[in-house]
Structures are given as C-alpha cells and as structure tokens.
C-alpha angles and dihedrals in degrees: 000000000000089000090055092052091053091050093051090048091052091049090049091052092048092049091048092051092051092058095055116112119221109220115205123211124239119281119268118236123203127178106211095203131075105252137273097054109213119228122187117235114268136061113343131175116221092222089064086078091068089081087071095050129085116187123179134180124235092276092055096254114145115242120230124245088254089062091056122075126188127201133184137068134271115197103206091187094071134053105240146110121264133192116226121195119225125204121184120189123188129211090271089058091250112146141194132185138215139155142225136202121239121193120196113221136178116233097152116107120221118267128224142192121203134188117280093218128046119267108250117219131182117243119263092015121117128238132177106219095210120145098261098045090053094048093242120158121213124172139170138200092238118019129052125258092251091060091048091052090052088052094048119108126197123214133187125041131247119217096223091187094055127073113237148090121282139184121221115199124209136189126189132178136192129226091278092054095252104155131212124187127199140156139218130208117229124188123196115206133182093200110099091192092057091048091047091052090049092052091048093051091048090050090054088052089063086063100038096047097237120176091199092100112344112062129223131209098215144354121206117180089211093052126088097222143029121232114238120217118221090008095154094049093048092048093047091052101043101036131060118243092256094049100047098078094047093047093050088051089050091050093054098045113131113255099036110096129179127229137148113323098205089075093038095225130163116203120213116194095218105033103033129231127332130177119253117201103175135169124213127198124188119206122182112234097200142339125278112304101229093206096053101023088228132141116204123209134185112219117209115196130186121188139153125255125226088271092052097255117141116242127193122211134178134201141162124255122189129189129180145157121281129158091002092301136096106250139174113259099175132017133164123188101241091206099050093045095051119099090224093060091050091051091050093047093051095053 
C-alpha cells in the first residue's frame, strides 16, 4: 500500500512538471559600432544598418536579419545626425527595442571634365582662366557648382605675351574639404589666322553639340537638342558685345538641332537624321583694318545633301579685338543660310 502511494505521488509530480510553461526573456540588442554610424551622402538603404546590429534571444541564439526591423529616415542629401529605431523579435514573439545614431558625412571628392584640346589664345590678349571662361565642368555630390567655383584655386602663370604651350593647374574642394586636382592646357599663338580658324571651329561646335571643348549637361537620343553648360560665359568670352545677341538668336533658330558631334549628324524634326561630312576652309579677305581692329574671312563650306549631292556654300566670318581678347564679331551658320538646307528642312 505504501509502495502504491509513492508511485502515485511520483506520477503527480511528473504530471505537474509537464504542465509548467517556460517564459523567455526579451531579446538583447547590441550595436557593434561606436555611434554615431557614419553614412556617406547618396542613396542608402536602411536595412544596410543591420550589419552593425547583433540581436540574441534569452538563450543566446542570434536572431536573423528577418527578425530585426528598423524604422526612421536618413536624409542623405543633408549633413546631419538621425535616430533609427531597432526592434528585435524572437521566435516566441517576444520583442525588445533600442536605437542607434546615424551621421551623414561627405567623403566624395568633386569631379571635373576638362577640354580635350588646348585652349588657343592670341598673343598679347588677356584671358581670365576661371572655370566658366575655359568651359570646364566641376560638380559635387553635395554642394552646387557656384560654391565649387568659389573654392577653386588656380596655380601656375601663363606668359600671355610669349608664344608657347602652358599648363594651368587647378584645385577645388567641397564643404567637407574633399579635394580634386586637375589641369588645363593653354597655347599662345601669334598667328591671327590660326586663332580665327580655332574660334570658327569652336563656334560650329555650339551647333554640332561637340564635347571636345564646350561641355554639355545631357544628351538624350530622343531629344532634339543638347543642353550646353556655361553657355552665357562662353558666348560672352568668345563673342563681341554686338555679336552675342545675333549669335544666340542664330543658335535658337527653329530647324537647327544639336546632337553628338563625333558622328557629325544633323537632326531634322520632319525628315529624320542624315550624316553631314563637311569641309570648311577659311580664307582671309584682307589684313587687319586699323580703324576697326577687324579681320575679315570668307568661309567656304562643302557638304552633302540628303540625296548625297555635294553643295558648296559661302559666308563671311569676322574676328577682331575687344576687351583685350580676340572675339567673333560676325558669324553666319553656312548650313542654315543655304537654300539647299532650307529645302531639305521643309520636306
């Protein structure tokens, strides 16, 4: 009888033990990085922060990334500190919360694009080699171009009264003191014909969309034009005051559309694209007019029509000296002003 009572007591104890519920404690969250965590400006996914977080349940088992959720917002377009909320939930649906600090920083240096060919300058004329006059493009992931220009320093000197090739060195830095260095080639020439031809070719690039010297903000193959960076500064430097307005009007005439220059294409809105392989020859009409300080050139142009026939065109191109620099005083687009172009464009 006593043996039976002991057996029943043992069974009661075992049954009681089987009904007990084990309650786990909340997960432990540890951020394995000294706060604040630094994030570079730009696109950043919040889940990337999980690499800095270790969450374990009450038994010490590490929780998966799926068991950790993050909430909050990091504006990677401003330099600031942000608080991100962490929630860890174990397999028993027990949760705990914490937070971490994230600081946005800027570690990206400015970028730049310079001319492929040297800038040609006439001897004894003056030029300010600032970023805009030289058609340079500098940009940054955080601050605007104007601020970069203000932070740009120019080194080296150019002997503007001596023929030769020179290198101008630049440094620019952003608001976080990230520094970029670049250089520009300058050539001083005493041949007015060479300088005139250079100016003429650069003028055509305004129409053709070349990135060889003048720089463009975008190129969309579906668009009918290419946007030119620093257009006003380039026009002001290369064109006389009396020629600027007429040239800008010429640039914006309906029917002339800019695309990539490497392929030498003209794009007509109605008839599609056709290749243009043209030749240009500059011939000085007379010597410098001492009263007006002007050089006059006759420009001979040969180019094919849509049907492949060669067409010759002629226009006048005048350069002179204004504000201690050789500038364009008169320019006509030989393609636009030809009757053949007008006929093609009206088809």
